[in-house]
C-alpha positions as CSV (number, residue, x, y, z in Angstrom):
1,X,13.1,41.6,-50.6
2,X,10.0,39.6,-49.6
3,X,8.9,41.1,-46.2
4,X,6.7,38.1,-45.6
5,X,9.6,35.7,-45.7
6,X,11.7,38.0,-43.5
7,X,8.9,38.3,-41.0
8,X,8.5,34.6,-40.9
9,X,12.2,33.9,-40.5
10,X,12.6,36.4,-37.7
11,X,9.6,34.9,-36.0
12,X,11.0,31.4,-36.4
13,X,14.3,32.5,-35.0
14,X,12.6,33.9,-31.9
15,X,10.6,30.7,-31.5
16,X,13.8,28.6,-31.6
17,X,15.5,30.9,-29.1
18,X,12.5,30.5,-26.8
19,X,13.1,26.7,-26.9
20,X,16.2,27.2,-24.7
21,X,14.3,28.7,-21.7
22,X,11.8,25.9,-22.4
23,X,14.6,23.4,-22.0
24,X,15.6,25.1,-18.8
25,X,12.2,24.5,-17.3
26,X,12.1,21.0,-18.6
27,X,15.5,20.0,-17.2
28,X,15.0,22.2,-14.1
29,X,11.9,20.4,-13.1
30,X,13.4,17.0,-13.6
31,X,16.3,17.4,-11.1
32,X,16.2,17.8,-7.3
33,X,15.2,21.1,-5.9
34,X,18.7,21.9,-4.7
35,X,19.9,21.9,-8.3
36,X,17.1,23.7,-10.2
37,X,18.9,27.1,-10.4
38,X,22.1,25.4,-11.8
39,X,20.1,23.6,-14.5
40,X,18.3,26.7,-15.5
41,X,21.6,28.7,-15.6
42,X,23.2,26.1,-17.8
43,X,20.6,26.7,-20.5
44,X,20.3,30.4,-20.0
45,X,24.1,31.0,-20.2
46,X,24.2,29.0,-23.5
47,X,22.3,31.9,-25.0
48,X,24.9,34.4,-23.8
49,X,28.1,32.4,-24.5
50,X,27.3,30.8,-27.8
51,X,25.5,33.9,-29.0
52,X,28.7,35.8,-28.7
53,X,31.0,33.0,-30.1
54,X,28.7,32.5,-33.0
55,X,29.0,36.1,-34.1
56,X,32.8,36.2,-33.7
57,X,33.8,33.0,-35.4
58,X,31.2,30.2,-35.1
59,X,29.0,31.1,-38.0
60,X,32.0,31.5,-40.3
61,X,33.4,28.1,-39.3
62,X,30.0,26.5,-39.9
63,X,29.0,28.2,-43.1
64,X,31.9,30.0,-44.6
65,X,33.6,28.8,-47.8
66,X,33.0,25.7,-49.9
67,X,35.3,23.2,-48.3
68,X,33.8,19.8,-47.8
69,X,34.7,19.5,-44.1
70,X,34.9,22.9,-42.4
71,X,34.2,26.5,-43.1
72,X,36.7,29.4,-43.3
73,X,37.1,32.9,-41.9
74,X,35.1,34.8,-44.5
75,X,32.4,35.7,-42.0
76,X,34.4,36.5,-38.9
77,X,32.5,39.0,-36.8
78,X,29.7,38.8,-39.3
79,X,31.8,40.4,-41.9
80,X,29.8,40.5,-45.2
81,X,26.8,39.0,-43.5
82,X,24.3,41.6,-44.6
83,X,20.6,42.3,-43.8
84,X,19.8,43.2,-47.4
85,X,20.7,39.8,-48.8
86,X,17.7,37.4,-49.0
87,X,17.5,33.7,-48.3
88,X,18.3,33.0,-51.9
89,X,21.7,34.8,-51.7
90,X,20.5,37.8,-53.7
91,X,21.7,41.2,-52.5
92,X,19.2,44.1,-53.0
93,X,20.9,47.5,-53.4
94,X,18.7,50.6,-52.7
95,X,19.3,54.3,-53.2
96,X,18.9,57.0,-50.5
97,X,15.2,57.2,-51.4
98,X,14.6,53.5,-50.9
99,X,14.3,52.7,-54.6
100,X,15.8,49.4,-55.8
101,X,18.9,50.1,-57.8
102,X,20.2,46.6,-58.6
103,X,20.3,43.0,-57.5
104,X,23.5,41.0,-57.1
105,X,23.7,37.3,-56.9
106,X,26.2,36.5,-54.1
107,X,26.1,32.8,-54.9
108,X,25.4,31.7,-51.4
109,X,22.5,32.0,-48.9
110,X,24.9,32.2,-46.0
111,X,25.8,35.8,-46.6
112,X,22.2,36.6,-45.5
113,X,21.9,37.9,-42.0
114,X,18.5,36.4,-41.8
115,X,19.9,32.9,-42.3
116,X,22.8,33.6,-39.9
117,X,20.4,34.7,-37.1
118,X,18.2,31.6,-37.6
119,X,21.2,29.3,-37.5
120,X,22.5,31.0,-34.3
121,X,19.5,29.7,-32.4
122,X,20.3,26.1,-33.4
123,X,23.9,26.6,-32.2
124,X,22.7,27.9,-28.9
125,X,20.3,25.1,-27.9
126,X,22.4,22.1,-29.1
127,X,25.1,22.2,-26.3
128,X,22.5,23.1,-23.8
129,X,20.8,19.7,-24.5
130,X,24.0,17.9,-23.3
131,X,23.6,19.4,-19.8
132,X,20.8,17.0,-18.9
133,X,23.1,14.1,-19.0
134,X,25.5,15.5,-16.4
135,X,22.9,17.2,-14.2
136,X,23.7,17.8,-10.6
137,X,27.4,17.2,-10.8
138,X,29.2,19.3,-13.5
139,X,31.3,22.3,-12.7
140,X,29.7,25.5,-13.9
141,X,32.9,27.4,-14.9
142,X,34.1,24.3,-16.8
143,X,30.8,24.2,-18.6
144,X,31.2,27.8,-19.8
145,X,34.5,26.9,-21.4
146,X,33.1,23.6,-22.7
147,X,30.4,25.6,-24.5
148,X,32.9,27.5,-26.6
149,X,35.1,24.6,-27.4
150,X,32.3,22.2,-28.3
151,X,30.5,24.7,-30.5
152,X,33.9,25.4,-32.3
153,X,35.2,21.9,-32.7
154,X,32.1,19.7,-32.8
155,X,29.0,21.7,-33.7
156,X,30.4,23.9,-36.4
157,X,32.1,21.2,-38.4
158,X,29.1,18.9,-38.4
159,X,26.8,21.8,-39.4
160,X,29.1,22.5,-42.3
161,X,29.1,18.8,-43.4
162,X,25.3,18.7,-43.5
163,X,24.2,22.2,-44.4
164,X,27.2,24.2,-45.6
165,X,28.1,24.9,-49.2
166,X,29.7,21.7,-50.6
167,X,29.5,19.9,-47.3
168,X,30.4,16.2,-47.8
169,X,27.3,14.8,-46.1
170,X,25.0,17.1,-48.1
171,X,26.9,16.2,-51.2
172,X,26.3,12.4,-50.8
173,X,22.5,12.9,-50.8
174,X,21.7,12.7,-47.2
175,X,18.7,14.7,-46.0
176,X,18.5,16.4,-42.6
177,X,15.8,19.1,-43.0
178,X,16.1,20.7,-39.5
179,X,18.9,19.1,-37.5
180,X,18.4,15.4,-36.7
181,X,22.2,14.8,-37.1
182,X,23.5,18.3,-36.5
183,X,21.6,18.9,-33.3
184,X,20.1,15.8,-31.7
185,X,22.4,12.9,-32.6
186,X,25.3,15.3,-32.1
187,X,24.1,16.3,-28.6
188,X,23.0,12.7,-27.7
189,X,26.4,11.2,-28.3
190,X,28.3,14.1,-26.7
191,X,26.1,13.4,-23.7
192,X,27.3,9.8,-23.6
193,X,30.9,10.9,-23.7
194,X,30.3,13.4,-20.9
195,X,28.6,10.8,-18.7
196,X,31.4,8.3,-19.1
197,X,34.0,10.9,-17.9
198,X,32.0,12.6,-15.2
199,X,30.7,9.3,-13.8
200,X,27.6,8.6,-11.7
201,X,26.0,10.9,-9.1
202,X,26.6,10.1,-5.5
203,X,24.0,7.9,-3.9
204,X,21.8,7.7,-7.1
205,X,21.2,4.2,-8.5
206,X,18.1,4.3,-10.7
207,X,17.2,7.9,-11.2
208,X,15.3,10.4,-9.0
209,X,11.8,11.7,-8.8
210,X,11.2,15.0,-10.7
211,X,11.0,17.7,-8.0
212,X,8.6,19.9,-10.0
213,X,6.4,18.1,-12.6
214,X,4.6,21.4,-13.6
215,X,8.0,22.8,-14.7
216,X,8.6,19.7,-16.7
217,X,5.2,19.9,-18.5
218,X,5.6,23.7,-19.0
219,X,9.1,23.2,-20.4
220,X,7.9,20.5,-22.8
221,X,5.0,22.7,-23.9
222,X,7.4,25.6,-24.7
223,X,9.6,23.2,-26.6
224,X,6.6,21.9,-28.6
225,X,5.6,25.5,-29.4
226,X,9.1,26.6,-30.3
227,X,9.7,23.6,-32.5
228,X,7.3,25.0,-35.1
229,X,10.0,27.6,-35.7
230,X,12.7,25.0,-35.5
231,X,11.3,22.8,-38.2
232,X,9.0,25.0,-40.3
233,X,11.6,27.8,-40.2
234,X,14.1,25.4,-41.8
235,X,12.2,25.9,-45.1
236,X,13.9,29.4,-45.0
237,X,10.7,30.9,-46.5
238,X,7.0,31.2,-45.8
239,X,6.1,28.5,-48.3
240,X,4.5,25.1,-48.7
241,X,7.5,23.3,-47.3
242,X,7.1,25.3,-44.1
243,X,3.4,24.4,-44.0
244,X,4.1,20.7,-44.3
245,X,6.9,20.9,-41.7
246,X,4.6,22.6,-39.3
247,X,1.9,19.9,-39.7
248,X,4.2,16.9,-39.4
249,X,5.9,18.4,-36.4
250,X,2.7,18.6,-34.5
251,X,1.6,15.1,-35.7
252,X,4.7,13.3,-34.7
253,X,4.9,15.0,-31.3
254,X,1.2,14.1,-30.6
255,X,1.7,10.5,-31.6
256,X,4.9,10.0,-29.6
257,X,3.3,11.6,-26.5
258,X,0.3,9.3,-26.8
259,X,2.7,6.3,-27.3
260,X,4.7,7.0,-24.1
261,X,1.5,7.5,-22.0
262,X,-0.1,4.3,-23.3
263,X,3.0,2.2,-22.8
264,X,3.5,3.6,-19.3
265,X,-0.2,2.9,-18.5
266,X,0.0,-0.6,-19.7
267,X,3.1,-1.1,-17.6
268,X,2.3,0.7,-14.4
269,X,-1.5,1.3,-14.6
270,X,-0.8,5.1,-14.4
271,X,-0.6,7.9,-17.0
272,X,2.5,9.9,-16.2
273,X,2.7,13.6,-16.9
274,X,6.5,13.4,-17.1
275,X,6.1,10.5,-19.6
276,X,3.7,12.5,-21.8
277,X,6.2,15.4,-21.8
278,X,9.2,13.2,-22.5
279,X,7.3,11.4,-25.3
280,X,6.3,14.6,-26.9
281,X,10.0,15.8,-27.0
282,X,11.1,12.4,-28.4
283,X,8.5,12.8,-31.2
284,X,9.7,16.3,-31.9
285,X,13.3,15.1,-32.1
286,X,12.5,12.3,-34.4
287,X,10.5,14.3,-36.9
288,X,13.2,17.0,-37.1
289,X,15.3,15.5,-39.9
290,X,12.2,14.3,-41.7
291,X,10.0,17.4,-41.5
292,X,10.6,18.4,-45.2
293,X,10.4,14.9,-46.7
294,X,7.4,13.1,-45.1
295,X,3.7,13.7,-45.1
296,X,1.0,13.1,-42.5
297,X,1.0,9.3,-42.5
298,X,4.8,9.2,-42.5
299,X,4.9,11.5,-39.4
300,X,2.4,9.2,-37.6
301,X,4.7,6.3,-38.3
302,X,7.8,8.2,-37.1
303,X,6.0,9.4,-34.0
304,X,4.8,5.8,-33.1
305,X,8.1,4.1,-33.8
306,X,10.3,6.7,-32.2
307,X,8.0,7.0,-29.2
308,X,8.1,3.2,-28.6
309,X,11.9,2.9,-29.1
310,X,12.8,5.9,-26.9
311,X,10.5,4.7,-24.2
312,X,12.2,1.3,-24.3
313,X,15.6,2.9,-24.2
314,X,14.7,4.9,-21.1
315,X,13.1,1.8,-19.5
316,X,16.2,-0.4,-20.0
317,X,19.0,2.3,-20.1
318,X,20.1,1.2,-16.6
319,X,21.6,-1.9,-18.1
320,X,24.3,0.3,-19.7
321,X,25.4,1.3,-16.1
322,X,25.8,5.0,-17.0
323,X,24.1,7.8,-15.2
324,X,22.5,9.8,-18.0
325,X,20.5,11.8,-15.5
326,X,17.8,13.2,-17.7
327,X,17.9,10.6,-20.5
328,X,19.6,12.8,-23.2
329,X,20.9,9.9,-25.1
330,X,17.5,8.1,-25.1
331,X,15.5,11.1,-26.2
332,X,17.9,13.0,-28.4
333,X,20.5,10.4,-29.5
334,X,18.1,7.5,-30.1
335,X,15.3,9.8,-31.2
336,X,17.6,11.5,-33.7
337,X,18.9,8.3,-35.1
338,X,15.5,6.8,-35.5
339,X,14.2,9.9,-37.2
340,X,17.1,10.2,-39.6
341,X,16.8,6.5,-40.7
342,X,13.0,6.7,-40.9
343,X,13.4,9.7,-43.2
344,X,14.9,7.3,-45.6
345,X,11.9,5.0,-45.2
346,X,8.9,7.4,-45.3
347,X,10.2,10.2,-47.6
348,X,7.7,11.1,-50.2
349,X,9.2,12.3,-53.6
350,X,6.3,14.7,-54.1
351,X,7.6,17.0,-51.3
352,X,11.3,17.6,-52.0
353,X,12.1,15.0,-54.6
354,X,13.5,12.5,-52.1
355,X,11.9,9.0,-52.3
356,X,12.1,6.6,-49.4
357,X,11.9,2.8,-49.0
358,X,8.1,2.9,-49.1
359,X,8.3,4.3,-52.6
360,X,10.9,1.7,-53.6
361,X,14.1,3.7,-53.2
362,X,16.9,2.9,-50.9
363,X,19.5,5.5,-51.7
364,X,18.3,8.1,-49.1
365,X,18.2,5.5,-46.4
366,X,21.8,4.5,-47.1
367,X,23.0,8.1,-47.3
368,X,21.3,8.9,-44.0
369,X,22.8,5.8,-42.4
370,X,26.3,7.0,-43.3
371,X,25.5,10.5,-42.1
372,X,24.3,9.0,-38.7
373,X,27.5,6.9,-38.4
374,X,29.8,9.8,-39.1
375,X,28.0,12.1,-36.6
376,X,28.0,9.4,-33.9
377,X,31.7,8.8,-34.3
378,X,32.9,12.4,-34.6
379,X,30.7,13.8,-31.9
380,X,31.6,11.1,-29.4
381,X,35.3,11.1,-30.1
382,X,35.9,14.8,-30.2
383,X,33.8,15.4,-27.1
384,X,35.8,12.9,-25.2
385,X,39.0,14.6,-26.2
386,X,37.7,18.1,-25.2
387,X,36.4,16.9,-21.8
388,X,39.6,14.9,-21.1
389,X,41.7,18.1,-21.7
390,X,39.4,20.2,-19.5
391,X,39.6,17.6,-16.7
392,X,43.4,18.0,-16.7
393,X,43.5,21.8,-16.7
394,X,44.5,23.0,-13.2
395,X,41.7,24.8,-11.5
396,X,39.0,23.4,-13.8
397,X,38.1,19.7,-13.8
398,X,34.7,18.3,-14.7
399,X,33.2,17.2,-11.4
400,X,31.9,19.3,-8.6
401,X,33.3,18.5,-5.2
402,X,31.5,15.9,-3.0
403,X,30.4,18.6,-0.6
404,X,29.2,20.9,-3.4
405,X,27.2,17.9,-4.8
406,X,25.8,17.0,-1.5
407,X,24.8,20.5,-0.6
408,X,23.3,21.1,-4.1
409,X,24.9,23.1,-6.9
410,X,22.5,26.0,-6.5
411,X,23.9,27.3,-3.2
412,X,27.4,25.8,-3.8
413,X,28.1,27.3,-7.2
414,X,25.6,30.1,-7.5
415,X,25.0,31.3,-4.0
416,X,21.3,31.2,-4.6
417,X,18.4,28.8,-3.9
418,X,15.4,28.0,-6.1
419,X,13.2,27.6,-3.1
420,X,13.3,28.4,0.6
421,X,12.5,25.6,3.0
422,X,11.6,22.0,2.2
423,X,11.4,22.6,-1.5
424,X,15.2,22.9,-1.6
425,X,15.7,19.2,-0.7
């Protein structure tokens, strides 16, 4: 087995896991001080809850078998997911002295523990992204149950459609290199469903001021850093595809951050740190599906267009009359949709064989459009059903009580404060 590839994939997996604490800081800084512990706990507990469910059944449902729509139970409890199978699906059998005895072609990369670990980190952060939409008002115990149900019935099927053996979206020629549909559009539309059912915060009409801007920028910086594992690791090897994904990830993030800052400056006369952080995340989201298919100039185009469109969505989102507290739909939903469609525009055949509109081909754009539509419809619809059921279960419900919300979820639901004194307000 190639120790270099293994080392890179384990490093990439750790980078992706590190993104979830980064998200905790990013979201935690954006809410009011009386809810910062709650926001951080929502991200942190996703690592625990989804990490366990992924081992027990989630990975098997996402990547087991060769059905077009859902996995099977071949890998329950990580059965037959082995550390001596490489990312090409080749099992390496050694004797007691460490000498290679034989190699066996297992026919699928998904029996590799290295791949399973990497994919676990994607499953962890995706539902955590949704929490920004329902910040400051969602019941924590209901959230823990929602994590399990959503990973099982929404995330796992869409992951199988796109990346699994014989998944129907992958079969039709769509390209999602690192999770534009599976992660970002999926989370963005689930966020809309959640906001509709949970409803607006009390006494909040047009958003609130971030209580800790340094947390926001720190969180965005950690996300940017971890995203190199997210995108470059999706090459599943230390190779040229990983190098290109690394480069375009940084380029798109930089372009989108600059776009947000400049648009904000032209509008208000000020350069916002929160705007820079949000723009960088929007660029990272948009380049995710395209990271294996576009070059430097394509990533600049994606960063610019996605940065402008997500900024406009945030600016005018209030017209929709929904309280997506931390702009999850704008950044992840719109950013993911824009990135998936622009993959079909800027894809360069020299990289992975996929040619986009700029090279005179329209097939990839059409395939990605269908993938986007399917993800939007399925994620929104099934999330609505899951949340409606949870809202009717005695003792659960979606919304914290009015007194809990007014006092802040930190002290009400966790018995702890992020700050002592005025910082808690």
